[in-house]
C-alpha positions in Angstrom: 43.0 27.4 -44.4 41.4 24.5 -42.4 38.1 24.9 -40.6 35.9 22.6 -38.4 33.4 20.8 -40.6 30.8 20.4 -37.8 30.2 22.2 -34.5 31.9 20.7 -31.4 30.4 20.8 -27.9 29.1 18.9 -24.9 25.7 17.7 -23.7 24.3 19.8 -20.8 22.1 18.6 -18.0 19.0 19.3 -20.0 20.0 17.2 -23.0 20.9 20.2 -25.2 24.2 20.6 -27.0 26.3 23.5 -25.7 28.5 24.5 -28.7 32.1 25.4 -27.9 33.5 25.6 -31.4 30.9 26.3 -34.2 31.0 24.8 -37.6 33.4 26.5 -40.1 35.7 27.9 -37.3 39.2 28.4 -38.5 41.7 26.1 -36.7 43.6 26.2 -34.4 40.9 27.4 -32.0 40.2 27.4 -28.3 37.1 28.1 -26.1 36.5 27.9 -22.4 33.2 28.0 -20.4 32.6 27.8 -16.7 30.1 25.2 -15.5 29.0 24.1 -12.1 27.2 21.2 -10.3 23.5 20.6 -10.3 23.2 18.5 -7.1 24.2 19.1 -3.5 27.4 17.2 -2.5 28.1 16.2 -6.2 31.7 14.8 -6.4 32.0 14.0 -10.1 30.9 15.4 -13.5 30.5 13.4 -16.7 31.5 15.2 -19.9 30.1 13.9 -23.2 31.6 15.4 -26.3 29.7 15.6 -29.6 30.0 17.0 -33.1 27.0 18.0 -35.2 24.4 20.7 -35.7 21.3 19.3 -33.9 19.9 21.1 -30.9 19.5 17.8 -28.9 22.9 16.4 -28.1 21.8 12.8 -28.6 21.0 13.5 -32.2 24.6 14.4 -32.9 27.7 12.2 -33.2 29.2 11.2 -29.8 33.0 11.5 -29.9 33.7 10.3 -26.4 33.0 10.7 -22.7 35.2 11.3 -19.6 34.7 12.1 -15.9 36.0 14.8 -13.7 36.1 13.1 -10.2 37.2 14.4 -6.8 35.0 17.5 -6.9 34.9 19.0 -3.4 31.4 18.3 -1.9 29.5 21.6 -1.7 26.0 23.0 -2.3 24.8 22.9 -5.9 26.1 25.7 -8.1 29.0 26.5 -5.8 31.9 24.7 -7.5 33.4 26.4 -10.6 34.4 23.9 -13.3 36.2 25.2 -16.3 35.7 23.2 -19.5 38.1 23.9 -22.4 38.0 22.9 -26.0 41.2 23.3 -27.9 41.8 22.0 -31.4 45.2 22.4 -33.1 46.2 23.0 -36.7 46.1 19.3 -37.6 42.7 18.7 -36.1 43.6 17.1 -32.7 41.0 18.0 -30.2 41.7 18.2 -26.4 38.7 18.6 -24.1 39.8 19.4 -20.5 37.9 20.0 -17.3 39.3 21.6 -14.1 37.7 22.4 -10.8 38.9 25.8 -9.9 38.7 25.4 -6.1 40.8 22.2 -5.9 42.8 22.2 -9.2 41.4 18.7 -10.0 41.8 18.0 -13.7 40.8 15.5 -16.3 40.9 15.5 -20.1 40.2 13.6 -23.3 42.2 13.7 -26.5 40.4 13.0 -29.8 42.8 12.3 -32.7 42.0 13.1 -36.3 42.7 9.7 -37.8 41.2 8.6 -41.1 39.4 5.6 -39.7 37.2 7.7 -37.4 36.8 10.7 -39.7 33.5 11.4 -41.3 33.3 11.5 -45.1 32.2 14.6 -47.0 28.9 12.9 -47.8 28.3 11.9 -44.1 29.0 15.5 -43.0 26.6 16.9 -45.6 24.0 14.4 -44.6 24.3 15.6 -40.9 24.0 19.2 -41.9 20.9 18.5 -44.1 19.3 16.5 -41.2 19.9 19.4 -38.8 18.1 21.8 -41.2 15.2 19.4 -41.7 14.7 19.0 -37.9 15.4 22.6 -37.0 11.8 23.3 -35.8 11.8 20.2 -33.6 15.2 21.3 -32.1 13.9 24.8 -31.4 10.8 23.4 -29.6 12.9 21.1 -27.6 15.1 24.0 -26.6 12.1 26.2 -25.6 10.7 23.5 -23.4 14.1 22.9 -21.8 14.3 26.7 -21.1 10.8 26.7 -19.7 11.7 23.8 -17.3 14.8 25.7 -16.2 12.8 28.8 -15.4 10.2 26.9 -13.6 12.7 25.0 -11.5 14.4 28.3 -10.6 11.2 30.0 -9.5 10.3 27.0 -7.4 13.7 26.8 -5.6 13.8 30.6 -5.2 10.3 30.7 -3.6 11.0 27.8 -1.2 14.5 28.6 -0.2 14.2 32.3 0.2 11.0 32.3 2.3 11.3 30.8 5.7 7.6 31.4 6.4 6.4 28.9 3.9 4.9 26.0 5.9 5.4 22.4 5.0 1.9 22.0 3.4 2.5 25.0 1.1 6.0 23.7 0.2 4.5 20.3 -0.8 1.8 22.0 -2.9 4.4 24.1 -4.7 6.7 21.1 -5.3 3.8 18.9 -6.5 2.4 21.5 -8.9 5.8 22.2 -10.4 6.9 18.6 -10.4 3.8 17.6 -12.5 4.6 20.2 -15.2 8.3 19.3 -15.2 7.4 15.7 -15.7 5.1 16.7 -18.5 7.8 18.8 -20.2 10.3 15.9 -20.0 8.3 12.8 -20.8 4.8 13.6 -22.2 5.3 16.7 -24.3 6.2 15.9 -27.9 6.3 19.1 -30.0 3.2 20.4 -28.2 2.0 23.9 -29.4 3.8 26.7 -27.6 0.5 28.0 -26.3 -0.1 24.8 -24.4 3.3 24.9 -22.8 2.7 28.5 -21.7 -0.7 27.5 -20.2 0.9 24.7 -18.2 3.6 27.1 -17.0 1.0 29.6 -15.8 -0.9 27.0 -13.8 2.3 25.7 -12.2 3.4 29.3 -11.3 0.2 30.2 -9.5 1.2 28.8 -6.1 4.6 30.6 -6.5 3.3 34.1 -7.3 2.7 35.2 -3.8 6.2 34.5 -2.7 7.8 35.8 -6.0 5.8 39.0 -5.7 7.0 39.5 -2.1 10.5 39.8 -3.4 9.6 42.3 -6.0 7.8 44.4 -3.4 10.8 44.5 -1.1 13.2 45.6 -3.9 
């Protein structure tokens, strides 16, 4: 019975690999996940397909890239975009994207020819490297999750409270922006405690508005 030698997935907006079909999955196999846009008025989405076991997508093997264009302009997170991975019994992979609201579709077909296929030794090397860099991958994922949480708190505080004046909005955006920049560009495997301290400082100007929501519930 044939199985997938490596995990298959896409790069998400934070640089992590979202796994659709894990390693050693019996084929044929199929998996669908709903995604959305991250910018207001976004009209296209780039889908980069990878295979490998590393947390960071760029450390895995890129199989190909395609675009879903013609997305109906809307506020961020409004469009529903279904991404589907389907691999048949002979190893042909079809990755398709469809915007639910308009029916717009795009897809990429990755054939299982011998020229592009990894050797057993290359696969084993990728698996060993993933194990060796596991800690680094976990730290990268934690920092990405911290960034997501911080961005959410900032947008929630600003958009849900009409009483915030322009000066306070700028203070909040500046404080959060500095930490997000640090998480993305300056933080290289920093101890978790330092990340948490940075997060606490950035959240200080948000607490009053976040607590207001809790009180009203």
